[in-house]
C-alpha positions as CSV (number, residue, x, y, z in Angstrom):
1,X,0.0,0.1,-0.2
2,X,1.4,3.2,-0.9
3,X,0.3,5.9,1.5
4,X,0.5,8.6,-0.7
5,X,-1.8,7.0,-3.2
6,X,-4.1,6.0,-0.3
7,X,-4.4,9.8,0.4
8,X,-4.3,10.9,-3.1
9,X,-1.3,13.2,-2.7
10,X,1.9,13.7,-4.2
11,X,5.2,11.7,-3.2
12,X,6.8,14.4,-1.0
13,X,3.7,16.3,0.0
14,X,3.8,18.9,2.7
15,X,2.7,18.1,6.3
16,X,-0.4,20.6,5.7
17,X,-1.4,18.7,2.4
18,X,-1.2,15.4,4.0
19,X,-3.5,16.5,7.0
20,X,-5.7,18.4,4.4
21,X,-6.2,15.0,2.6
22,X,-6.7,13.3,5.5
23,X,-9.6,15.5,6.8
24,X,-11.6,15.3,3.7
25,X,-10.9,11.7,3.4
26,X,-12.1,11.1,7.0
27,X,-15.3,13.3,6.2
28,X,-15.6,11.4,3.0
29,X,-15.9,7.7,4.7
30,X,-17.0,8.8,8.3
31,X,-19.3,5.7,9.8
32,X,-21.9,8.6,10.5
33,X,-22.6,9.0,6.4
34,X,-23.0,5.1,5.9
35,X,-25.6,4.3,9.2
36,X,-27.8,1.3,7.7
37,X,-26.0,1.4,4.7
38,X,-24.6,-1.6,2.6
39,X,-21.7,-0.2,2.2
40,X,-20.8,0.7,6.0
41,X,-18.3,-2.2,6.4
42,X,-16.5,-0.9,2.9
43,X,-16.3,2.6,3.9
44,X,-14.9,1.4,7.6
45,X,-12.1,-0.7,5.4
46,X,-11.4,2.2,3.7
47,X,-11.1,4.7,6.5
48,X,-9.0,2.2,8.1
49,X,-6.7,2.5,5.1
50,X,-6.6,5.9,5.2
51,X,-5.5,6.2,9.0
52,X,-2.9,3.7,8.6
53,X,-1.5,5.9,5.3
54,X,-1.8,9.0,7.2
55,X,0.2,7.8,10.4
56,X,2.7,6.1,8.2
57,X,3.2,9.4,6.6
58,X,2.8,11.5,9.7
59,X,5.5,9.0,11.4
60,X,7.7,9.3,8.3
61,X,7.4,13.4,8.4
62,X,8.2,13.3,12.2
63,X,10.7,10.7,12.3
64,X,9.1,7.8,14.4
65,X,7.4,4.6,13.4
66,X,4.0,6.0,13.8
67,X,2.2,9.6,14.8
68,X,0.8,9.6,17.8
69,X,0.1,12.7,20.3
70,X,-0.2,12.3,24.1
71,X,-1.0,9.0,23.8
72,X,-3.9,9.0,21.4
73,X,-4.6,8.1,18.2
74,X,-6.7,8.9,15.2
75,X,-9.8,7.3,13.9
76,X,-11.2,3.8,14.3
77,X,-7.9,2.1,13.2
78,X,-5.5,2.6,15.9
79,X,-8.3,2.3,19.1
80,X,-8.5,0.1,21.5
81,X,-11.0,-2.7,21.4
82,X,-12.9,-1.5,24.0
83,X,-13.3,2.0,22.2
84,X,-14.2,0.5,19.0
85,X,-17.0,-1.5,20.4
86,X,-18.1,2.1,22.0
87,X,-18.0,3.2,18.5
88,X,-19.9,0.4,16.7
89,X,-22.5,0.6,19.7
90,X,-23.2,4.5,19.0
91,X,-23.2,3.8,15.5
92,X,-26.0,0.8,16.0
93,X,-27.7,3.1,18.6
94,X,-27.1,0.7,21.4
95,X,-26.5,3.7,23.5
96,X,-26.7,1.6,26.8
97,X,-23.7,-0.7,25.7
98,X,-21.7,2.0,24.8
99,X,-22.3,3.7,28.4
100,X,-21.7,0.6,30.2
101,X,-18.2,0.1,28.5
102,X,-17.3,3.7,28.8
103,X,-18.4,3.5,32.3
104,X,-16.1,0.5,32.8
105,X,-13.1,1.6,31.0
106,X,-9.9,2.6,33.2
107,X,-8.3,4.6,30.2
108,X,-9.9,8.1,30.5
109,X,-7.8,9.5,27.7
110,X,-8.8,12.2,24.9
111,X,-10.6,9.3,23.0
112,X,-12.5,8.3,26.1
113,X,-13.7,12.3,26.8
114,X,-14.7,12.4,22.9
115,X,-16.6,8.9,22.8
116,X,-18.2,10.0,26.5
117,X,-19.2,13.2,24.2
118,X,-20.3,11.5,21.4
119,X,-22.9,9.5,23.5
120,X,-24.2,12.5,25.4
121,X,-24.9,14.1,21.9
122,X,-26.6,11.3,20.7
123,X,-28.6,11.2,24.0
124,X,-29.4,14.8,23.2
125,X,-27.6,16.4,25.7
126,X,-25.8,18.8,23.8
127,X,-24.3,21.1,26.4
128,X,-22.7,17.8,28.0
129,X,-21.5,16.9,24.3
130,X,-19.9,20.1,23.7
131,X,-18.0,20.3,27.1
132,X,-16.9,16.8,26.8
133,X,-15.5,16.9,22.8
134,X,-13.9,20.7,23.9
135,X,-12.1,18.7,26.5
136,X,-11.2,16.1,24.1
137,X,-10.0,18.5,22.0
138,X,-7.9,20.4,24.9
139,X,-6.2,16.7,25.5
140,X,-5.2,16.1,21.9
141,X,-5.6,19.3,19.8
142,X,-4.3,17.6,16.8
143,X,-7.0,15.1,16.3
144,X,-8.9,16.4,13.4
145,X,-12.0,13.9,13.9
146,X,-12.3,15.9,17.5
147,X,-11.8,19.1,15.9
148,X,-14.5,18.2,13.0
149,X,-17.0,17.1,15.8
150,X,-16.8,20.1,18.0
151,X,-17.1,22.4,15.0
152,X,-20.1,20.6,13.7
153,X,-21.7,21.2,16.7
154,X,-20.8,24.6,17.4
155,X,-22.0,25.3,14.0
156,X,-25.3,23.9,14.6
157,X,-25.8,25.6,17.7
158,X,-24.8,29.1,15.9
159,X,-27.0,28.1,13.2
160,X,-30.3,27.9,15.6
161,X,-29.1,30.9,17.6
162,X,-29.1,33.1,14.6
163,X,-32.3,31.9,13.2
164,X,-33.9,32.1,16.5
165,X,-32.5,35.2,17.3
166,X,-33.0,36.8,14.3
167,X,-36.7,35.9,14.3
168,X,-37.7,37.7,17.5
169,X,-37.1,34.7,19.8
170,X,-35.1,36.6,22.3
171,X,-37.3,37.7,24.8
172,X,-35.3,37.8,28.3
173,X,-38.4,38.3,30.5
174,X,-41.2,35.3,28.8
175,X,-40.2,31.9,30.1
176,X,-42.7,30.7,27.6
177,X,-40.0,31.7,24.8
178,X,-37.4,30.6,26.9
179,X,-38.7,26.8,27.0
180,X,-39.8,26.9,23.5
181,X,-36.3,27.8,22.5
182,X,-34.9,24.8,24.6
183,X,-37.4,22.5,23.6
184,X,-36.5,23.4,19.8
185,X,-32.7,23.6,20.0
186,X,-32.9,19.7,21.5
187,X,-35.3,19.0,18.8
188,X,-33.0,20.1,16.1
189,X,-29.9,18.7,17.8
190,X,-31.1,15.3,18.4
191,X,-30.3,13.1,15.9
192,X,-33.4,10.5,14.5
193,X,-33.3,7.1,16.3
């Protein structure tokens, strides 16, 4: 496997080019895009190839055998078996199973925090999700998966805020309007199960 070919970059590409190509491919093959899709296994395999190619190139560029930051790694390919199971459970909607594994885990690293945040997001606990994913980004600031998830959540929140306030639902005195805003936000942010 030629890692440059897998990522679609030229031999000797800069670190920025490699990271940009990697981010695009992670978006393209992300498991959330293939839920309940017959191509989900193929997308997962492709994402694993992309992660391995990225690790190889970043390790090569940094003069070590594999790119790791603070003991965490990117994507599913290098996750522990328990975290891969958490990801599968979240993807399949088995939130209780995912939560049980996270609660038993002794490894409370950035990936644990990220997965805990994604679990909260799937449960509709938006604030908790944002806080946990922000903490995962703080623990592992170079992880594009964590950063992408945080950016998407923040964009959804800003989009709702701009829409709501632009239509006059910003009364600071009307408790009914405040409750309606919270309900609408939860409804918009909670993925269909």
